[in-house]
N, C-alpha and C positions, 0 to 999 in steps of 0.2 A: 504494500500500500504506500509506503514511504517513497519508493522509487517512482511510482506513478504520479504521486503528488509533486515530487521534485521535477519530473519531466515537463510539467506544465508551467514552470516558473518563468520561462523566457518571455511569455506574453503579457506579463504584469505591467500595468502603466506606471510611470514615474511617480514619485511622491508629490503631494499637493503643494502648491505655493505656500500654504499656511505653515507647513513644517519647515520649509526652507527659510521663510520669513522669521519664524520664531528662533531658529538657530542663529540667524544673523543678529536679531535684536538682543539675544541673551549672551552674546559672545563675551562681553566684558565681565558680566557676572560669573560666567563659567570659568574664566581664567582666574578671577579672584578666588573662587572656590578651590580651584586646583592648587593655587599658591598656599592656601590655608592647609590643605591636605599635606603638601610637601614640607611644611614646617615641623611636622611630627617626626622625631628621629626613631622610626620603627625598625631598628637594626635587630633582626631576629637571632643572629648568631652570637650575640654578646649578652650575657645574662643581665648585666646592669641596665639594659634597655627594655627589659620585660614589661615594665609598666607603660613605656611609650608604645610598644607594640600593641598592647591592649587598648591604649588610648586611640591609636589609629583605627583599630577594629570598631571602637565605639563611634568615632567620627564617621567612618564609612557607613555604618549601620544607619546613623542619623541622615546621612546624605541620600541613602537609598529610600528611606521612608519619605523624605521630602520630595523625591522624584516621583513618588506614587507606587513604588514597589511594595508589595505586601508580604506578610508573614516573615518579616525580617527578624533574624535572631542571631545572637553570638553564641556559637556552639563550642563547647569545650572538647579538646582533643587529647589531653595529656601533655600538651605543650602550648604553643600559641594558638589562639582560637581561629576557627573558621567562621566567616560571616556568610550567612545564607539568606536568600530572599527569593520571592517568586511573584509572578502575575499569571494566573491560570484560568482566565475567563473566556478564552477563545474556544468555545465548545466545538469539538471535532477538528480543531486546527492542530498543526504540528507544534512540537515543543523543541526549543533549543536550550541547551545548557551552556551558560557562559562562564568561563573560568578566568581568573586572574589572581594576582597576589598583591598584598598591601605592605609586605615587609621589604626591607631594603638591605643593601650591602653596607659593610663598614666604610668609613670615609678616608682612611689613611691612604696616602700621606696628606695630611691636612694642609701643609704649607704649599701644596701645588694647586690648591683651589683659588680661582680668581675672586671668589666671594664665599662667605660661609655656606657650607653644604646644606644647612637647614634654614637658610634665610633666602628663599628663592627670589630671583630677579629676572626680568625680561630684558634681554640685551641683544641687539642686532637680530631681532626676529626669532630669538630662541629663549625658552624658559630654562634657566640654569638652576639645578638643585638635585640633591640625591633623591633618586626615585622618580625623577621626571620622565625618564624613558622606561625604566625597569623597576616597578611596573605600575606605579601609581597613576601616571598620565594615561595609560591605556585603560586601566580599571575605571578611572574617572570619566573617560570618554564614553564608556558603555553606560554608566549610570546616567550621564547627561543626555545621551541619545534616547534612553527610555523615558526620561522626564520630558523631553521635547515631543515625542510621539504622544504621550499621555496628555500633555498640555494642549495639544492641537486637535487630538481626536477624541480624547476622553477614555480611550481604551487602546490596548495593543491588539494588532490583528493576529498575533500568534501567542502561544504560551511560552513563557520564558522563566527559566530558573537561573539564579545567580549563585555562584560559589566562589568566594574569594578567600584565599588562605593566608596565613601569617608565617609560614615556614618554608616558602619556596627557596629563599636564599640560604637556608640551612638544611637543604636536601629533602624538603617535604616529608619529614620523618613520620608524621602521623596522618598524612592525607589518605594514603591507601587504606589504612584501617578504618578511618572515618567513612570513606566511600563504601567499603564493603559492609560496614555495620548499618549504614543508612541507604543502602541500595534502593529500597522501596520509596525513598523520598526524592530521588533524583532521576526518575525515568524520563527519557528524552529520545528524540529522533536523531539529533545531531549535536555536536559540541563545537564551540568556538573558543580558542585560546588566543588572547591578545597579549602576547609576550614575545614579540618578534619585531621585524622591521622590513625596510625596503632593501632591495638588492643593491641599489646605488642611490645617489642623492634624490632622484626624482622618479625612480622606477618602482612602483608598488609591487609587492610580492606576496604570494600566499605559500606557506610551507605545509607540506603534507607529511613530514616526518621529522622527528627529533632524535638526535643521538642520545644514548644513555650516559650515566655518570657513576663512577665509583670514586669517592674521595676518601683519602686516608692520611693519617699522620704517622710518620715513622720516627720513633724516639730511640736514641742511642744514649745509654747512661754509663758513665765511668765511675770515678770515685765519688764519695758523698759530697764533696765540695771541690772548687777549683784548686789546682796545685801549681806550685812554682815551676815554670817551664824549664828553667835552667837545672833545677834539682831533679826533676822527675820526667822531663821530656824524652830522655833516652831510654827510659825503662817502662813507662806506663803508656798503654794504648790511648791515643787521642780520639775522643768520640767524633771529632770533626773528620779526621782521616777515615775512620770507619764509615761514617756517613757518605763521604766522597766515594768510597769503594762500592757502597750500596747503590748510589746513584749511577755509577758506571755500569753496574750489573743490571740495571733496569733497562737501559737503552743504549744501543751502539752508535758509533759515529754516522752510520748510514741511516739512522732514524728508526731502525727496526727494533721493536720491543723484545727483550731477551727472555722474558718469562716463558718457560716451556708450556705449550698448549694455549698460549694467549690468543692465537689466531684460529683456533679450532672452531669449525662450524660457522665461520663468517660468510654471509651471503654477499656475493659480488654484485655490483650495480647491474640492473637488467638493461635490455636494449631500450626500453622506454625511459629508464633513468638517464641513460647516456643521451638520449634524444632531448630530454628536458634540460640537461646540463649544457648541451651544445647551444641551446637557444638563449641561454643567459649571457649577458655581456661579459666581455673580457675584463679580468680584474687585476692582472699582473702589473700593468703600468700605474693603476690607481694605488695599489699597495706600495709601490716604490715612491710615488710622489707624496701620498698622504702619511705613510708610516715610516718612510726612510729605509725601506727594505732594500738591501743591496743584492741579495740572491736568495733563492728558495732552496729548501732541503731536497734531498733525494735527486738532485740534478734537474729538477723541474724548471721550466722557463716560462710557462704560461699555458694558455689555451684550455681546452676541455680537460686535459689530464690534470692540470693544477686544480681546477674546480672540483673534480671528482676526488682527488687526493685529500682535499680539505675536509670532506664530509663522509666519504665512504671508507676511509681508513681510520682505525682506532688510534688513539694517542695516549702518551704518558707525558705529563707536564709537571715539572717541579714548580709549584706556585709560591713557595716561600721557604727560606732557610733561617734557622735561629740557632746561634751558638756564640759563646765567647764574648770578648770585650768589644764593644762597638762605640765607645765614647771617644773624645778627642785625645790626641797624644797616644802614648803607648802604655800597655799594661801586660807584662809578660806572664801569662797564665796558661795552663793546660786546662781547658774547660771541662767541667764535670759532666756536661750533657750537650747533645746536639739533636736537632729535630728538623724534619722536612715535611712540608705539606705537599701532597701529590694528588693530581686528579688524572683519572683515566676516562677519556671519552670513548664510549662504546657504540658499536654499530650492530645491526641485526645479524645474528641472533646471540649476542653476548649478554651476560647477566652479571650485575654487580657482585652478588654473593659468590659466584663462581670465580670471578677475577680476584676477589679478596682472598679466597682460598688458595688460588694459584700463586698469588704474591707471597703469602705466608710460606708455602712450600718452597718457593724459589729462594727466599732469604735463608731458610733453614738449610737448604742444599749448598748455599754459598758460604756457610759457616757463621750465619748471623741469627742463630736460634734464640739468642738472649735479647734480641732487639724487639721492642714492643711496637705493635701496629694497632692504631685506633681507627675503627671504622667511623667516618664522619658522615656517612649516608650516601644516597645516590638513587638513581632510577634506571630501569631498563629502557632501551630504545623502543620506539613505537612508530608505526607508519599507517597512513590511510591511502587507499587507491587514488591516484591523482585524477582519474577519470570519474570518480564518484560525482553524481549530479549536484550535490550540495557544494562541493568544491568549485564546480563550474559556475554556480550561482554567485558565490562569494567573489569570484574573479569578474563576473559580468557586472555586478553592482559597483565594484571598485572602479572599473573602467569608466562607468558613467559619472563617477565623482571626480576621479583624477584625470580624466581625459586621455588616457592611454591604456593599452592592454596591461593586465596584471600578469606578472611572471609566475609560473608554477615551479616551485623549488622542491625536488623530491626528498631532500634531507638537508638539515643544516647542522653546522658545527656545534652550536649550543645544545644544551640538554634541558629537559623539563619534565613535568609530571604527566605527560600525555598517556603513559602506559596504562594506568588504571581505567582511563576513559575508553581506550581502544580495546584492551584485552578483558577487562572486568565488566564494563558497562556495554561493550560491543557497539560503540558509537563511531561513526566517521568524524574525524577531528580536522577542522580547518584552523591553522595557526596563521593569523593575519594581524599585523601590528603596525604601529606608526613610527617606529624608530628608523633613523637613517644612518648611514655608515659612521658618521662622526658624533653619534649620541654619547659616546664615551661611557657607556654603561659599565659599572663596576670600577670605574676609574675616576680620578678627579675631574671636575667640571662636567659631570653628566648633564645632558640637556636634551630637549626636544625642540623641533621647529614648531612655532605656533601655527603656521599654515597647515602642517601635517596633522597636528592635534585636532584642529577644527575640521579638517576633511575626514579624519578617522571617525569622528562623531557623526558626520553626515553619512559616511559609508555604512556605519552600523545602523543608523536610523532607516536608511534606504533598504538595507538587507532585511531588517525586521518586517518592513512593509511587503517586500517582494516574496519573502519566504511564506507569506500567508496564502499565496495562490493555490 
């Protein structure tokens, strides 16, 4: 029934002038509301910000109620809460489940921000602040889109469920369990995840697959405290040296990950995948100019092979190293401990639990059985058929708003919690967002373009209307 319903979508008329007029008239108020949301330092991965994360959940719940969304509740999860809401009065109409997250990344290094990360400003057509792109701006656009439709029509033409979590930036630790426990509360025909972006500055894109993630911390411990390097440096193992050996054992100079069995069961890109990747713009020159990249790994120079390598090959990345003296001047010590934070981006059909097990076995075999590994969470990869009718509708409505065809991306390098939606709830998932390549998500000076934020809200409002066909 869903397929037949979706097949009729292309004949739906465009939104009424009333909706477009309301969106234009409410623009200043919506931007002010977004700035208020961005001021809340909802950093989920640092315990000291737990109250702020809960405050952001409360703010979002109030904004949803103000927009006209019903049955809004703040749901406990065992960690940071989920914010749920719905509007379910379209009898016989389809239902869309909209997902996003209201938590944000830490702000370090603070001295690289052009302005305080939680004091948002609009500068040169961009909203600057932590969470602007990832993911408060995208969540806010969805809520404002619903409010615009309800304000101009008095009702939504479809049924909508909203699910916004507070732990995406700390591996969505409790989301899967919440979804399984509340499966009967979130039935839907399709799901939308707005936590992504454009393929380049002005080219909207819809992603139908997300890589998975396994994030771990590796801790090497030596003596109970730091030692004098001159007295003990020749006799006692330095945890930093041991950690360097571990890092070398993880990945070779050719970029290949050295964990035995790491590549077992990986599905190569299909003919359709390669076709979609070939249709995407060339990225190599942009990387060189925007990011100062001199050369690419594995001998790649550009073209489709580079684009495929970016997303269809799993990775092992050292995200942070901590050890020893880091202050000014010198301090001759043999550090007591060293640690590394490592993320593994996974592709179909890898699983975080299996990769963690193989990492442990690999370090044991290399002589590091006394090294401690902490699982910091992750998600398996997940994909939706790019030719699913709902995916085509999202692309069609985007083209009407942005004035150009929307690119279909079969898999992206980032990760996210799409797995439970695809595999547990059995929903096609469209990942469509408003970020552009220089949003600087997870980095200093995170931002979104104001024009893309406004167009994203229009796109979601138009999609809600046309999905009702």
